[in-house]
N, C-alpha and C positions, 0 to 999 in steps of 0.2 A: 217867895219873891213873886210881885206883880207889878205891873207896871203898864202904862199908856206910851204910846210913841209921843217923842218930841215935836217940835213945828217942823222938822226937816222929814221929807219924804224920801223912805228908803226902799227899794223895792228888788225885787228878781228880775234880772235881764236876761240871764242865759240858765239854760237848763240842759241838764243830760245824765243818762243812766247806762248802765254794763251789767250785765250778769255772764257768768262763767256757760262755756257752750254746755258742757255735762248736764242731762237730764235727768233726775232721779225719781222715778214715779213711784206711786205706794204699792206698787205691784213689784218693784225693784227691792224696795225695803223689806218686802216681805218673804223675800228668799234670803236676807240675812237675819233677820230677826222674826220673833213669833207675833205677826201683826198681820193687817188683811186691809187692801183697800179701803173696805166698808168700816173697818173699825176705826182708821184714821181719818176719814170724810165726816163721819158722824159726830167726832169728837172735835175736830179742829177745823173742818173746812177745807183743809190742804188734800190736793191730789197729786203734785209734783213739787219739785225744788230744785235750784240749781245749786250745783257741786263744783267747788275748786278742786284740780287735780292736785297732785303732789307739788309739781314744778311752779305752781299759780298762787302768789303770795298777795296780800291785800293791796298793794301798789299795782301789780299787775292788772287787776280786775278794776281799779278805781281811774286810772289815768284816762281809757276812753271816754268815761263819764266827764272827767275835768276837762277833756280837748272838746267835745260836744258841747258843755256849757261855754267855755272861753269864745268859742266860734260863734256861736249863737249871740253872744253878746256883743261880738265885736270886739272883743278887749285883745290890746296887743300885750306880748309880754312883759314889757316895760311898764305898763299901767297897773297890773295888781302888785299891790304894796302889802298884803295878808293874806297867807293861807290858813285855812284851820281844818284838821281833819278829825271829824268825830268818828273813832274806832276803838274797840277793844280789843283786835285782832292785827295789832301793826305787824308789818313785816319784822321788827326787832323792837325791845324797848327802847332803843338809842341806836343809831340816830332815828330820827322821827317820820314816819310815813309821810309826814306834811313836807318834811326837808327834803327827804328824796325825790317826790314827786315836784316839788318846786324847782329843784336841780334838771329833773328831766323835761319839764317843760319850760326850762330858761326862763324862769321868774327872778331874774336877779336883784330885782328891788324888794323882793318880799319878805316879810318876817314869816316863820311857818313854825306851827307846833300842833300835836297831836291832843285830844280831848277825849277822856273816857267818862262816859255817862250810861253805859249801857244802851239799851234800846232807846233811850231818850237823846242819846248823843247829838243827832242831828239839830232836834228843838234846842238843847242847850247851846250848840254852835251857830244858828243863826241868830239865836239872842247876843251872844257876844260879837257877832261879826255887825249886827245893827248899832251896839253901843258904841263900837270902835267908828262905824261909818257917821253915826248921827253926831259923835264929839268931833269928828274931824281929824282922828288919827290913823283914820283909813280913808281912801277916796274909793277903792275898787277892791273887794274881797273875793276871793276864790274859798266855798266852803263846801267840803266833801263829806257826806255820810256812807259808811261802807265798813262791811265786814264778812270775816270767813270763818263763821262759827263753826261750820264742819270739822273744821281742826281741832276744835276745844273740847268733842265730844267724845264720850265713851259708847262705841257703836254697838255695844250690847246693853244699851239701857234704852228700852224702848220707850220710856217716857218723856227723854230728849230728844233723839235721833229723828222723831217722826215731824218734830216741830221745826227744826230750823234749816233755812237755805243761805247761801252765800249771794250778795249783789253790792252795787253800788249807784249812789245817785250823786250829782253835783250842781251846786247853783253858782250863780255870780250875783253880788249884791253891790249896789251902789246906790248913790242919789238919783232919785227919779222925778220927772215933772209932775205927775198925779198918781193918785194912789198909795201903795205901799203898805207896810205893816203898820198896824193900828194900837195893838198891845199885846203883851206876853205873860205867861205866868209860868214858873218854875217852882220845883220843889223836890226835898229829898227825905228819907227817912231811913237812916242808916241801922235803925234797931232792927228794920225787917231785911238788912242786907244777906242774912242769913239764908234765907228762903231762895234766892237766887245769886249763885256765887260760884267762883274758880279757884278754890283752895289751892295751894301749891304754886300758884302762879306768879309769885311776889317773893317778899322779903322773909316773909313769916313762914315758918316750917311747919310742915302738916305730916303727921305719920300717914303712909299708904303707898301707894303704888303710883303709877304716872297721873299727873292731875288732869281732871277733867272738870267740865260743866257740870253744876249739880242743882238741881231745882226742887222745889216743893211745890208740886203745881197746884194744889188745892190752896195754899196761900196766896200763890201768886194770882191766881185767879180772883180771889176776893179783893185782892188790893187793886187790881187792875181794873175790874168792873167799878170798884169806888172812886179810883182817880180820874180815868176815862172821862168820869162824868163831872165830878167836882170840879176839875182844872178847866173844862171847857166852858161849864158853868160862870167861872170866876172871871176868866178872860172876856167872855161875854158883856158881864156886867160891868166890869171896868171900862170897856169901850162904850158903853151905852147901847149895846145890841143885844137882839133877842135871837134865840135860834131860828126863830122865822126869816131873819134876814140873811141866814147862811146859804148861798147858792151852791157850796161844794164843800163836803164834809171831808177829811182826809185825815183818818185815824189810823193809827199804828197798827201795823199788819201781822199780828201775834197769831191770833186766834179769832176763826168767824163767830164763834158763841160770845167772845168778849165784845168782838164789833156790833153784833144783834143786840146785845145787852144794852150797850151804850146808846145806839139808835133809837130803841125804843125809850131808856129813860129821858134822853135829851127831847124825844119829840121831833127828830129831824126824819124826812123821808127816806128809804131806802135809794131811792132814785138820786138823791141828792149825795149818795155816800159812794166813796171809792173803795172799792173792795179788789185787790190781786192775791190775796192772801193763799188762794188756790194755785195759784202758778208759781209762787216763788216762794211761799212757807214766811217764815219769820227770819227776816234779813238783818235785823237788829238796825245800826244807824244808818241801813240803805233803805229801811222800809218806807219812810214817809216820801224822800227824795223820788224813788222808784214809782210810788205811787201819785206823786205830780205829774210825773210823765205820761203815766196812763192816762190821769184826768185830763191832759191837754189833747192827748190822740183821740180822747172820747169827746172833745168837744166841750169840755165843762169849765175850761179857763179862759172863759171869754173875756173882754174889756170892762172893768169895774167889777168882775165877779168877786164877791165876800167868800174867801175860804178860810175855812176854821182847821188848823191841824192841832192834831194833840198825841202825843206819845208817852211811853211809860216803859220802864225796864229795871234793871239791875242797879243796886244803889242802896235802897230801892229810890228810883227818881222818876220824876214825871213831869212833863211841860206841854204849854199849849201856845199857840201864836194864831193871831187874826190877820189876815192879808188881803188888802184889795189889790187883785190881780191888774197888770197893765201898767202903763205909765211910761215913757220914753226916758230914756237915761239921760241925765243931765249932768254938765261936768263940775264937782263940787264946788269948786271957786265961785262959779256962775251963781249960785244960791248963798254966797256969803260963808262957805264955811272956812275954816282957817287951813293951812297948808299941812298935809299930812306929816307927821312926825315919825311914824313908822319906817325904818331904813330897811 
């Protein structure tokens, strides 16, 4: 699925992030499993990650990020009419993490639901939010991308425990005066889903012990390097842009080798690429919003900057978005949108 933005300018007016306090370094992991700091850094680029405690659930980690985004956007609780939480590790299957957080944040006028698209979740969620806002079904949306994948891992499986960390990011999206999202590209290949899965976590019965995340690293790497390039190229072409126009490239932070491959194939300079996988590991749905916060802290998200985001993950899924950063919030009805019908 690919599409360009409508005539309505929809952008990000608030941004926030949060990670657990507990830092687990590669040396810490080496005391648990047969690995080393050198082995992990050479193959992934990761040197440390944040890990949730036993008592920290998804909503505990995500709420501070949501509060930051709401405060930055100057959004009153009554103004948020939709909450989308992209995650595959909610507090529980139901009630949804989105509904629980909407209640805690006192967002009494908001519809709320969770969205599961693996590490691509945030890209799917901002695309859905854009559609709701552009159609007038929503006037101001809170989108959260967060995961605590540490709680899905087999901590004796060296191939997975070195990769993942926990973290959250959030954005407020609404009509803006200038800039905003220019286009999106999403896709899925369920046939490849077996290569990155969590068997036993749903209604299908599987023989075996406690469910845990399973990954065919070789096949996922091949998939990731292909779609990181093809998806980004597709959205650029759809929007009439080239990689030379991109000021800031925000790829999913899964593995430094995957990012390096995409940078080389796309032809974008490392200086225009955001990389924080070394500090956080793969935080799944939290990856891209966490990287956006870092990009801003580094001075990359200047007014008018063209930002390219691409994610990929379980499903198998992928997605890209092109965004012109900046633009002040504008009330929906002031630009001719119909009244919101999401109660």
